[in-house]
VMD Tcl script that builds the backbone (N, CA, C; Angstrom):
set m [mol new atoms 381]
animate dup $m
set s [atomselect $m all]
$s set {name element resname resid chain x y z} {
  {N N LEU 1 A -36.613 4.949 -62.182}
  {CA C LEU 1 A -36.954 4.874 -63.595}
  {C C LEU 1 A -38.459 4.823 -63.832}
  {N N SER 2 A -39.145 4.102 -62.955}
  {CA C SER 2 A -40.580 3.941 -63.167}
  {C C SER 2 A -41.343 5.255 -62.984}
  {N N ARG 3 A -40.732 6.234 -62.335}
  {CA C ARG 3 A -41.391 7.526 -62.145}
  {C C ARG 3 A -41.230 8.463 -63.337}
  {N N LEU 4 A -40.342 8.119 -64.260}
  {CA C LEU 4 A -40.169 8.951 -65.446}
  {C C LEU 4 A -41.335 8.750 -66.396}
  {N N LYS 5 A -41.836 9.842 -66.914}
  {CA C LYS 5 A -42.911 9.776 -67.897}
  {C C LYS 5 A -42.296 9.522 -69.270}
  {N N PRO 6 A -43.074 9.012 -70.206}
  {CA C PRO 6 A -42.560 8.839 -71.565}
  {C C PRO 6 A -42.185 10.188 -72.185}
  {N N VAL 7 A -41.302 10.148 -73.158}
  {CA C VAL 7 A -40.896 11.338 -73.904}
  {C C VAL 7 A -41.332 11.141 -75.348}
  {N N THR 8 A -41.958 12.159 -75.925}
  {CA C THR 8 A -42.346 12.091 -77.329}
  {C C THR 8 A -41.415 12.981 -78.140}
  {N N VAL 9 A -41.056 12.506 -79.316}
  {CA C VAL 9 A -40.053 13.170 -80.140}
  {C C VAL 9 A -40.554 13.277 -81.583}
  {N N TRP 10 A -40.382 14.443 -82.171}
  {CA C TRP 10 A -40.604 14.626 -83.608}
  {C C TRP 10 A -39.238 14.570 -84.270}
  {N N ILE 11 A -39.085 13.692 -85.270}
  {CA C ILE 11 A -37.829 13.525 -86.013}
  {C C ILE 11 A -38.069 14.084 -87.408}
  {N N PRO 12 A -37.722 15.364 -87.627}
  {CA C PRO 12 A -38.108 16.027 -88.880}
  {C C PRO 12 A -37.521 15.412 -90.145}
  {N N ASP 13 A -36.270 14.940 -90.099}
  {CA C ASP 13 A -35.688 14.395 -91.322}
  {C C ASP 13 A -36.323 13.069 -91.725}
  {N N LEU 14 A -36.962 12.384 -90.793}
  {CA C LEU 14 A -37.681 11.146 -91.104}
  {C C LEU 14 A -39.191 11.358 -91.173}
  {N N GLU 15 A -39.616 12.566 -90.785}
  {CA C GLU 15 A -41.036 12.909 -90.716}
  {C C GLU 15 A -41.820 11.872 -89.912}
  {N N ARG 16 A -41.274 11.592 -88.709}
  {CA C ARG 16 A -41.893 10.606 -87.827}
  {C C ARG 16 A -41.934 11.132 -86.396}
  {N N ALA 17 A -42.974 10.725 -85.695}
  {CA C ALA 17 A -43.083 11.016 -84.265}
  {C C ALA 17 A -42.969 9.690 -83.527}
  {N N VAL 18 A -42.212 9.698 -82.425}
  {CA C VAL 18 A -42.041 8.485 -81.632}
  {C C VAL 18 A -42.209 8.807 -80.151}
  {N N ARG 19 A -42.466 7.767 -79.391}
  {CA C ARG 19 A -42.551 7.885 -77.931}
  {C C ARG 19 A -41.625 6.824 -77.360}
  {N N PHE 20 A -40.814 7.219 -76.380}
  {CA C PHE 20 A -39.996 6.225 -75.705}
  {C C PHE 20 A -40.150 6.355 -74.200}
  {N N ARG 21 A -39.975 5.221 -73.554}
  {CA C ARG 21 A -40.043 5.149 -72.098}
  {C C ARG 21 A -38.821 4.360 -71.640}
  {N N ILE 22 A -37.938 5.050 -70.936}
  {CA C ILE 22 A -36.673 4.457 -70.513}
  {C C ILE 22 A -36.880 3.252 -69.597}
  {N N ALA 23 A -37.781 3.364 -68.641}
  {CA C ALA 23 A -37.962 2.324 -67.620}
  {C C ALA 23 A -38.293 0.970 -68.226}
  {N N THR 24 A -39.101 0.960 -69.276}
  {CA C THR 24 A -39.552 -0.294 -69.868}
  {C C THR 24 A -38.916 -0.564 -71.231}
  {N N ARG 25 A -38.066 0.352 -71.674}
  {CA C ARG 25 A -37.411 0.255 -72.988}
  {C C ARG 25 A -38.423 0.180 -74.127}
  {N N GLU 26 A -39.573 0.801 -73.909}
  {CA C GLU 26 A -40.600 0.839 -74.947}
  {C C GLU 26 A -40.277 1.926 -75.954}
  {N N TRP 27 A -40.587 1.663 -77.186}
  {CA C TRP 27 A -40.377 2.597 -78.286}
  {C C TRP 27 A -41.517 2.379 -79.255}
  {N N SER 28 A -42.311 3.407 -79.503}
  {CA C SER 28 A -43.429 3.237 -80.424}
  {C C SER 28 A -43.536 4.444 -81.347}
  {N N GLU 29 A -43.993 4.170 -82.538}
  {CA C GLU 29 A -44.204 5.243 -83.500}
  {C C GLU 29 A -45.602 5.814 -83.293}
  {N N LEU 30 A -45.695 7.126 -83.427}
  {CA C LEU 30 A -46.961 7.832 -83.283}
  {C C LEU 30 A -47.408 8.326 -84.654}
  {N N PRO 31 A -48.662 8.656 -84.812}
  {CA C PRO 31 A -49.113 9.242 -86.079}
  {C C PRO 31 A -48.393 10.571 -86.334}
  {N N ALA 32 A -48.085 10.849 -87.564}
  {CA C ALA 32 A -47.403 12.102 -87.916}
  {C C ALA 32 A -48.208 13.318 -87.470}
  {N N SER 33 A -49.494 13.147 -87.303}
  {CA C SER 33 A -50.335 14.255 -86.854}
  {C C SER 33 A -49.976 14.708 -85.432}
  {N N GLU 34 A -49.223 13.891 -84.705}
  {CA C GLU 34 A -48.795 14.226 -83.343}
  {C C GLU 34 A -47.551 15.111 -83.329}
  {N N ALA 35 A -47.014 15.449 -84.489}
  {CA C ALA 35 A -45.757 16.205 -84.585}
  {C C ALA 35 A -45.755 17.476 -83.749}
  {N N ASP 36 A -46.853 18.203 -83.738}
  {CA C ASP 36 A -46.897 19.472 -83.008}
  {C C ASP 36 A -47.066 19.293 -81.504}
  {N N ASN 37 A -47.392 18.084 -81.062}
  {CA C ASN 37 A -47.635 17.833 -79.641}
  {C C ASN 37 A -46.477 17.115 -78.951}
  {N N THR 38 A -45.353 16.981 -79.629}
  {CA C THR 38 A -44.236 16.242 -79.048}
  {C C THR 38 A -43.442 17.102 -78.081}
  {N N ASP 39 A -42.658 16.422 -77.236}
  {CA C ASP 39 A -41.830 17.115 -76.246}
  {C C ASP 39 A -40.563 17.692 -76.863}
  {N N LEU 40 A -39.936 16.922 -77.734}
  {CA C LEU 40 A -38.652 17.312 -78.320}
  {C C LEU 40 A -38.706 17.248 -79.838}
  {N N VAL 41 A -37.856 18.034 -80.465}
  {CA C VAL 41 A -37.613 17.936 -81.899}
  {C C VAL 41 A -36.122 17.640 -82.057}
  {N N ILE 42 A -35.814 16.493 -82.654}
  {CA C ILE 42 A -34.422 16.054 -82.821}
  {C C ILE 42 A -34.305 15.351 -84.166}
  {N N HIS 43 A -33.261 15.651 -84.918}
  {CA C HIS 43 A -33.005 14.909 -86.149}
  {C C HIS 43 A -32.487 13.512 -85.794}
  {N N SER 44 A -32.554 12.610 -86.737}
  {CA C SER 44 A -32.262 11.197 -86.471}
  {C C SER 44 A -30.816 10.940 -86.032}
  {N N GLN 45 A -29.837 11.655 -86.594}
  {CA C GLN 45 A -28.440 11.382 -86.228}
  {C C GLN 45 A -28.159 11.694 -84.760}
  {N N PRO 46 A -28.490 12.891 -84.247}
  {CA C PRO 46 A -28.237 13.124 -82.826}
  {C C PRO 46 A -29.105 12.249 -81.908}
  {N N LEU 47 A -30.299 11.875 -82.356}
  {CA C LEU 47 A -31.131 10.989 -81.548}
  {C C LEU 47 A -30.468 9.616 -81.441}
  {N N HIS 48 A -29.948 9.116 -82.540}
  {CA C HIS 48 A -29.238 7.836 -82.518}
  {C C HIS 48 A -28.022 7.923 -81.592}
  {N N PHE 49 A -27.256 8.992 -81.693}
  {CA C PHE 49 A -26.077 9.186 -80.843}
  {C C PHE 49 A -26.482 9.192 -79.367}
  {N N THR 50 A -27.620 9.811 -79.066}
  {CA C THR 50 A -28.112 9.891 -77.691}
  {C C THR 50 A -28.309 8.505 -77.092}
  {N N PHE 51 A -28.893 7.604 -77.862}
  {CA C PHE 51 A -29.156 6.264 -77.350}
  {C C PHE 51 A -27.973 5.317 -77.507}
  {N N ALA 52 A -27.047 5.627 -78.381}
  {CA C ALA 52 A -25.909 4.749 -78.616}
  {C C ALA 52 A -24.783 4.949 -77.603}
  {N N ASN 53 A -24.814 6.045 -76.841}
  {CA C ASN 53 A -23.734 6.363 -75.914}
  {C C ASN 53 A -24.285 6.699 -74.535}
  {N N ALA 54 A -23.607 6.237 -73.493}
  {CA C ALA 54 A -24.047 6.524 -72.120}
  {C C ALA 54 A -24.065 8.021 -71.848}
  {N N PHE 55 A -23.197 8.765 -72.524}
  {CA C PHE 55 A -23.107 10.220 -72.334}
  {C C PHE 55 A -23.912 10.981 -73.380}
  {N N GLY 56 A -24.750 10.284 -74.113}
  {CA C GLY 56 A -25.466 10.886 -75.236}
  {C C GLY 56 A -26.418 12.004 -74.863}
  {N N VAL 57 A -27.119 11.876 -73.737}
  {CA C VAL 57 A -28.072 12.918 -73.351}
  {C C VAL 57 A -27.333 14.204 -73.005}
  {N N GLN 58 A -26.203 14.092 -72.292}
  {CA C GLN 58 A -25.421 15.290 -71.973}
  {C C GLN 58 A -24.883 15.945 -73.244}
  {N N THR 59 A -24.413 15.149 -74.170}
  {CA C THR 59 A -23.893 15.683 -75.427}
  {C C THR 59 A -25.004 16.377 -76.203}
  {N N LEU 60 A -26.185 15.804 -76.181}
  {CA C LEU 60 A -27.327 16.401 -76.874}
  {C C LEU 60 A -27.614 17.788 -76.322}
  {N N GLY 61 A -27.585 17.915 -75.017}
  {CA C GLY 61 A -27.842 19.214 -74.395}
  {C C GLY 61 A -26.764 20.232 -74.709}
  {N N VAL 62 A -25.507 19.811 -74.687}
  {CA C VAL 62 A -24.394 20.722 -74.943}
  {C C VAL 62 A -24.356 21.145 -76.405}
  {N N SER 63 A -24.671 20.226 -77.293}
  {CA C SER 63 A -24.578 20.527 -78.723}
  {C C SER 63 A -25.746 21.361 -79.234}
  {N N ALA 64 A -26.791 21.468 -78.439}
  {CA C ALA 64 A -27.991 22.242 -78.809}
  {C C ALA 64 A -28.588 21.742 -80.127}
  {N N ARG 65 A -28.598 20.432 -80.296}
  {CA C ARG 65 A -29.131 19.848 -81.522}
  {C C ARG 65 A -30.543 19.318 -81.331}
  {N N MET 66 A -31.260 19.932 -80.412}
  {CA C MET 66 A -32.646 19.559 -80.179}
  {C C MET 66 A -33.401 20.784 -79.710}
  {N N THR 67 A -34.708 20.715 -79.834}
  {CA C THR 67 A -35.572 21.778 -79.336}
  {C C THR 67 A -36.544 21.156 -78.351}
  {N N LEU 68 A -36.587 21.712 -77.158}
  {CA C LEU 68 A -37.521 21.254 -76.135}
  {C C LEU 68 A -38.782 22.096 -76.232}
  {N N ARG 69 A -39.913 21.435 -76.487}
  {CA C ARG 69 A -41.172 22.169 -76.649}
  {C C ARG 69 A -42.106 21.976 -75.466}
  {N N ASN 70 A -42.148 20.809 -74.916}
  {CA C ASN 70 A -43.065 20.471 -73.819}
  {C C ASN 70 A -42.330 19.578 -72.826}
  {N N GLY 71 A -42.898 19.400 -71.660}
  {CA C GLY 71 A -42.366 18.445 -70.702}
  {C C GLY 71 A -41.013 18.809 -70.137}
  {N N ARG 72 A -40.799 20.097 -69.845}
  {CA C ARG 72 A -39.493 20.552 -69.346}
  {C C ARG 72 A -39.052 19.784 -68.097}
  {N N SER 73 A -39.932 19.619 -67.125}
  {CA C SER 73 A -39.525 18.949 -65.888}
  {C C SER 73 A -39.256 17.467 -66.126}
  {N N ASN 74 A -40.035 16.829 -66.974}
  {CA C ASN 74 A -39.792 15.423 -67.302}
  {C C ASN 74 A -38.440 15.266 -67.997}
  {N N TRP 75 A -38.145 16.142 -68.951}
  {CA C TRP 75 A -36.863 16.062 -69.655}
  {C C TRP 75 A -35.713 16.345 -68.688}
  {N N SER 76 A -35.905 17.269 -67.768}
  {CA C SER 76 A -34.868 17.549 -66.768}
  {C C SER 76 A -34.577 16.308 -65.936}
  {N N ARG 77 A -35.609 15.583 -65.557}
  {CA C ARG 77 A -35.401 14.343 -64.798}
  {C C ARG 77 A -34.629 13.313 -65.620}
  {N N HIS 78 A -34.940 13.216 -66.897}
  {CA C HIS 78 A -34.196 12.300 -67.772}
  {C C HIS 78 A -32.717 12.708 -67.831}
  {N N ARG 79 A -32.469 14.011 -67.975}
  {CA C ARG 79 A -31.082 14.499 -68.038}
  {C C ARG 79 A -30.330 14.219 -66.744}
  {N N ILE 80 A -30.964 14.489 -65.622}
  {CA C ILE 80 A -30.324 14.265 -64.323}
  {C C ILE 80 A -30.004 12.787 -64.137}
  {N N LEU 81 A -30.971 11.937 -64.424}
  {CA C LEU 81 A -30.748 10.507 -64.273}
  {C C LEU 81 A -29.633 10.024 -65.196}
  {N N SER 82 A -29.606 10.522 -66.407}
  {CA C SER 82 A -28.556 10.158 -67.354}
  {C C SER 82 A -27.182 10.617 -66.854}
  {N N SER 83 A -27.125 11.816 -66.302}
  {CA C SER 83 A -25.860 12.329 -65.757}
  {C C SER 83 A -25.374 11.469 -64.598}
  {N N LEU 84 A -26.292 11.094 -63.720}
  {CA C LEU 84 A -25.922 10.238 -62.595}
  {C C LEU 84 A -25.415 8.891 -63.095}
  {N N TYR 85 A -26.133 8.304 -64.032}
  {CA C TYR 85 A -25.735 7.009 -64.596}
  {C C TYR 85 A -24.356 7.103 -65.238}
  {N N ASN 86 A -24.149 8.170 -66.010}
  {CA C ASN 86 A -22.875 8.361 -66.684}
  {C C ASN 86 A -21.730 8.540 -65.682}
  {N N SER 87 A -22.032 9.093 -64.515}
  {CA C SER 87 A -21.017 9.290 -63.470}
  {C C SER 87 A -20.854 8.057 -62.587}
  {N N GLY 88 A -21.661 7.031 -62.799}
  {CA C GLY 88 A -21.569 5.827 -61.997}
  {C C GLY 88 A -22.248 5.965 -60.650}
  {N N ILE 89 A -23.217 6.874 -60.561}
  {CA C ILE 89 A -23.962 7.068 -59.318}
  {C C ILE 89 A -25.355 6.483 -59.514}
  {N N TYR 90 A -25.670 5.489 -58.708}
  {CA C TYR 90 A -26.943 4.800 -58.835}
  {C C TYR 90 A -27.796 5.106 -57.612}
  {N N LEU 91 A -29.086 5.242 -57.770}
  {CA C LEU 91 A -29.967 5.726 -56.717}
  {C C LEU 91 A -30.536 4.646 -55.807}
  {N N ARG 92 A -30.389 3.406 -56.144}
  {CA C ARG 92 A -30.856 2.353 -55.242}
  {C C ARG 92 A -29.967 2.364 -53.997}
  {N N PRO 93 A -30.576 2.222 -52.813}
  {CA C PRO 93 A -29.796 2.335 -51.571}
  {C C PRO 93 A -28.561 1.451 -51.527}
  {N N ARG 94 A -28.646 0.229 -52.016}
  {CA C ARG 94 A -27.481 -0.653 -51.935}
  {C C ARG 94 A -26.326 -0.158 -52.808}
  {N N TYR 95 A -26.636 0.618 -53.845}
  {CA C TYR 95 A -25.585 1.199 -54.688}
  {C C TYR 95 A -25.245 2.617 -54.264}
  {N N PHE 96 A -26.274 3.358 -53.839}
  {CA C PHE 96 A -26.084 4.772 -53.519}
  {C C PHE 96 A -25.214 4.971 -52.281}
  {N N LEU 97 A -25.414 4.155 -51.283}
  {CA C LEU 97 A -24.694 4.336 -50.030}
  {C C LEU 97 A -23.348 3.609 -50.015}
  {N N THR 98 A -22.657 3.682 -51.128}
  {CA C THR 98 A -21.317 3.105 -51.196}
  {C C THR 98 A -20.296 4.167 -50.805}
  {N N ARG 99 A -19.137 3.728 -50.436}
  {CA C ARG 99 A -18.070 4.655 -50.048}
  {C C ARG 99 A -17.754 5.632 -51.188}
  {N N ARG 100 A -17.681 5.123 -52.385}
  {CA C ARG 100 A -17.362 5.962 -53.549}
  {C C ARG 100 A -18.379 7.087 -53.716}
  {N N ASN 101 A -19.658 6.757 -53.640}
  {CA C ASN 101 A -20.700 7.772 -53.802}
  {C C ASN 101 A -20.702 8.774 -52.658}
  {N N LEU 102 A -20.528 8.295 -51.443}
  {CA C LEU 102 A -20.507 9.199 -50.293}
  {C C LEU 102 A -19.317 10.156 -50.372}
  {N N GLU 103 A -18.167 9.670 -50.823}
  {CA C GLU 103 A -17.003 10.549 -51.010}
  {C C GLU 103 A -17.277 11.583 -52.098}
  {N N PHE 104 A -17.917 11.147 -53.173}
  {CA C PHE 104 A -18.265 12.067 -54.254}
  {C C PHE 104 A -19.196 13.166 -53.744}
  {N N LEU 105 A -20.223 12.780 -52.998}
  {CA C LEU 105 A -21.160 13.762 -52.455}
  {C C LEU 105 A -20.480 14.711 -51.475}
  {N N ALA 106 A -19.564 14.201 -50.676}
  {CA C ALA 106 A -18.838 15.055 -49.733}
  {C C ALA 106 A -18.005 16.088 -50.487}
  {N N GLU 107 A -17.363 15.679 -51.578}
  {CA C GLU 107 A -16.556 16.603 -52.383}
  {C C GLU 107 A -17.428 17.664 -53.050}
  {N N ARG 108 A -18.642 17.299 -53.402}
  {CA C ARG 108 A -19.527 18.192 -54.158}
  {C C ARG 108 A -20.529 18.939 -53.283}
  {N N ARG 109 A -20.440 18.835 -51.975}
  {CA C ARG 109 A -21.501 19.364 -51.103}
  {C C ARG 109 A -21.729 20.852 -51.283}
  {N N ARG 110 A -20.682 21.659 -51.432}
  {CA C ARG 110 A -20.884 23.105 -51.603}
  {C C ARG 110 A -21.557 23.405 -52.940}
  {N N GLY 111 A -21.049 22.817 -53.994}
  {CA C GLY 111 A -21.650 23.036 -55.309}
  {C C GLY 111 A -23.053 22.484 -55.385}
  {N N LEU 112 A -23.271 21.347 -54.751}
  {CA C LEU 112 A -24.589 20.734 -54.741}
  {C C LEU 112 A -25.594 21.621 -54.008}
  {N N ALA 113 A -25.181 22.183 -52.890}
  {CA C ALA 113 A -26.072 23.082 -52.143}
  {C C ALA 113 A -26.447 24.296 -52.987}
  {N N ALA 114 A -25.482 24.848 -53.706}
  {CA C ALA 114 A -25.757 26.004 -54.569}
  {C C ALA 114 A -26.732 25.628 -55.689}
  {N N GLN 115 A -26.572 24.434 -56.249}
  {CA C GLN 115 A -27.476 23.984 -57.307}
  {C C GLN 115 A -28.897 23.805 -56.773}
  {N N VAL 116 A -29.023 23.264 -55.568}
  {CA C VAL 116 A -30.347 23.070 -54.975}
  {C C VAL 116 A -31.002 24.422 -54.714}
  {N N ARG 117 A -30.238 25.382 -54.171}
  {CA C ARG 117 A -30.797 26.719 -53.932}
  {C C ARG 117 A -31.239 27.368 -55.239}
  {N N SER 118 A -30.428 27.229 -56.271}
  {CA C SER 118 A -30.764 27.803 -57.573}
  {C C SER 118 A -32.037 27.174 -58.129}
  {N N ARG 119 A -32.125 25.867 -58.026}
  {CA C ARG 119 A -33.298 25.161 -58.530}
  {C C ARG 119 A -34.559 25.571 -57.770}
  {N N LEU 120 A -34.448 25.671 -56.458}
  {CA C LEU 120 A -35.594 26.092 -55.658}
  {C C LEU 120 A -36.022 27.511 -56.014}
  {N N GLY 121 A -35.052 28.380 -56.271}
  {CA C GLY 121 A -35.362 29.746 -56.676}
  {C C GLY 121 A -36.089 29.788 -58.011}
  {N N ARG 122 A -35.658 28.963 -58.976}
  {CA C ARG 122 A -36.328 28.897 -60.275}
  {C C ARG 122 A -37.726 28.347 -60.131}
  {N N MET 123 A -37.892 27.348 -59.267}
  {CA C MET 123 A -39.213 26.759 -59.060}
  {C C MET 123 A -40.171 27.793 -58.456}
  {N N ALA 124 A -39.655 28.605 -57.539}
  {CA C ALA 124 A -40.486 29.633 -56.909}
  {C C ALA 124 A -40.934 30.686 -57.915}
  {N N LYS 125 A -40.102 30.917 -58.950}
  {CA C LYS 125 A -40.429 31.895 -59.982}
  {C C LYS 125 A -41.265 31.290 -61.109}
  {N N GLY 126 A -41.459 29.977 -61.051}
  {CA C GLY 126 A -42.293 29.316 -62.071}
  {C C GLY 126 A -41.522 28.823 -63.274}
  {N N PHE 127 A -40.191 28.697 -63.182}
  {CA C PHE 127 A -39.392 28.183 -64.306}
  {C C PHE 127 A -39.217 26.705 -64.189}
}
mol reanalyze $m
mol bondsrecalc $m
mol representation Tube
mol addrep $m
């Protein structure tokens, strides 16, 4: 969590810019002049849903109710971490190396390998 950078959001229906940091649960309002420099554009209802539900980040991505403008890799890390959390997979060694997680990884090894290859290919192309 501490490696995640803050995310800045423009909330058009409230005409407010905010910054949040998951690791420290910080939430601060930014000057409206920062609207064009934010990472995401999200209306208040889907943003509230995102934080009110463990599966909110995945739902946000599927519903396409946001626009990603900056910080693609940072937002990807937030999405991945949220997906892991929602699946009950925790990255600390004492939680990660449990029988349940190891069985899950064994079941997903082929798909996981394909995802890693795809990601590496996109990184090589600059995406």
